[in-house]
C-alpha positions as CSV (number, residue, x, y, z in Angstrom):
1,M,90.7,118.6,115.8
2,T,88.8,120.4,113.2
3,T,85.0,119.9,113.5
4,A,82.0,121.1,111.6
5,K,78.3,121.1,112.8
6,T,76.0,118.8,110.9
7,S,72.4,117.8,111.5
8,T,73.6,114.9,113.5
9,G,76.1,116.8,115.7
10,A,79.8,117.4,115.4
11,F,81.8,115.9,112.5
12,S,85.5,115.5,112.8
13,I,87.6,115.8,109.6
14,S,89.6,112.8,111.0
15,Q,86.5,110.7,110.5
16,L,87.0,111.1,106.8
17,A,90.7,111.6,106.7
18,S,91.7,108.5,108.7
19,P,89.8,105.9,106.6
20,L,91.1,107.5,103.4
21,A,94.6,107.5,104.8
22,R,94.3,103.8,105.7
23,L,93.0,103.0,102.2
24,M,95.9,104.9,100.6
25,I,98.5,103.1,102.8
26,V,97.2,99.6,102.0
27,T,96.6,100.0,98.3
28,I,100.3,99.1,97.5
29,F,100.1,95.9,99.5
30,L,96.7,94.8,98.1
31,L,97.7,95.5,94.5
32,S,101.0,93.7,95.1
33,A,99.2,90.6,96.2
34,V,96.2,90.6,93.9
35,G,97.9,92.1,90.8
36,N,101.2,90.4,90.9
37,K,101.9,87.7,93.4
38,I,98.7,85.7,93.1
39,P,98.3,85.6,89.3
40,Q,102.0,85.1,88.7
41,F,102.7,82.8,91.7
42,N,105.2,80.5,90.0
43,G,107.1,83.2,88.3
44,V,107.4,85.3,91.5
45,A,108.5,82.1,93.4
46,E,111.2,81.5,90.8
47,H,112.4,85.1,91.2
48,M,112.4,84.7,94.9
49,A,114.5,81.5,94.6
50,S,117.0,83.4,92.4
51,E,117.4,86.0,95.1
52,G,118.2,83.3,97.7
53,V,114.8,83.2,99.5
54,P,114.5,79.8,101.2
55,M,111.4,77.7,100.4
56,P,110.1,80.3,98.0
57,H,106.7,78.7,97.4
58,V,106.0,78.5,101.1
59,M,107.4,82.0,101.7
60,L,105.4,83.5,98.9
61,A,102.2,81.9,100.2
62,G,103.0,83.4,103.6
63,A,103.7,86.8,102.1
64,I,100.4,86.8,100.3
65,V,98.6,85.9,103.6
66,F,100.5,88.7,105.4
67,L,99.7,91.2,102.6
68,L,96.0,90.4,102.5
69,A,95.3,90.0,106.2
70,G,97.5,92.9,107.1
71,S,95.8,95.2,104.5
72,A,92.3,94.2,105.5
73,S,93.1,94.8,109.2
74,V,94.6,98.2,108.6
75,L,91.9,99.2,106.1
76,L,89.1,98.3,108.4
77,G,90.9,99.4,111.5
78,Y,90.2,96.1,113.1
79,K,93.2,94.9,115.2
80,A,95.1,97.4,113.1
81,R,98.2,97.1,115.3
82,I,98.5,93.4,114.4
83,G,97.8,94.1,110.7
84,A,100.5,96.7,110.7
85,S,102.9,94.3,112.3
86,L,102.2,91.7,109.5
87,L,102.9,94.3,106.9
88,L,106.1,95.4,108.8
89,V,107.4,91.8,108.8
90,F,106.7,91.6,105.0
91,L,108.5,94.9,104.4
92,I,111.6,93.9,106.4
93,L,112.0,90.6,104.6
94,A,111.2,92.1,101.1
95,T,113.6,94.9,101.7
96,C,116.5,92.7,102.9
97,F,116.1,90.2,100.0
98,F,115.2,92.4,97.1
99,H,116.4,95.9,97.7
100,D,120.0,95.4,98.9
101,F,121.2,98.5,96.9
102,W,124.7,98.2,98.4
103,T,125.4,95.1,96.2
104,F,124.6,96.9,93.0
105,E,126.5,99.4,90.8
106,G,125.4,102.4,88.7
107,A,121.8,103.0,87.7
108,E,120.6,99.8,89.3
109,R,122.1,100.8,92.6
110,Q,120.1,104.1,92.4
111,A,116.9,102.2,91.5
112,Q,117.3,99.8,94.3
113,M,118.1,102.6,96.8
114,I,114.8,104.3,95.8
115,Q,112.9,101.1,96.5
116,F,114.8,100.6,99.8
117,M,113.9,104.1,100.9
118,K,110.2,103.7,99.9
119,N,110.1,100.5,102.0
120,L,111.8,102.3,104.9
121,S,109.1,105.0,104.7
122,L,106.4,102.3,104.8
123,M,108.1,100.6,107.7
124,G,107.9,103.9,109.5
125,T,104.2,104.1,108.6
126,M,103.6,100.6,110.1
127,L,105.5,101.5,113.3
128,F,103.3,104.6,113.5
129,L,100.1,102.6,113.2
130,M,101.4,100.1,115.8
131,A,102.2,102.9,118.2
132,N,99.1,105.0,117.7
133,G,96.3,102.7,116.4
134,S,94.1,103.1,113.3
135,G,92.5,106.4,114.2
136,A,88.9,107.7,113.7
137,G,86.4,105.8,111.6
138,S,87.9,102.4,112.5
139,I,86.4,99.4,114.1
140,D,89.0,99.6,116.9
141,S,87.9,103.2,117.7
142,R,84.2,102.4,118.2
143,P,83.1,102.7,121.8
144,A,82.6,99.5,123.6
145,P,79.0,98.3,124.1
146,P,77.6,99.0,127.6
147,A,78.2,96.1,130.0
148,A,75.1,93.9,130.7
149,S,73.9,94.3,134.2
């Protein structure tokens, strides 16, 4: 671990890098919920129905909850393993329903394969967070308060 001396003691580069990394990871999920799914709820639900998603309005509401709760959890590093698992479930379902590249031909097949691979990479990120936790600068990594005597 790289450290530098400051007036308050040792500073770890991971204390800056880990929160920044968590922000970068969740930005795609937050913008998906706030910039697309919430303001275009009915249109997104119609698209989901056309892709064969059962109960699209209910599933979309659930997806929005998973996106927002999972993102907040990972970003803050509070119960980040649970938040990452919510995002993993979202990714698995979204990938299966919307990025089934093997059912397409030509340029659309290539475009869907890219989206599939992006989601596969994000699934790996969620598994990494579930296995290793949220890292430095997170609520989960704060030391426990001393026990009352």
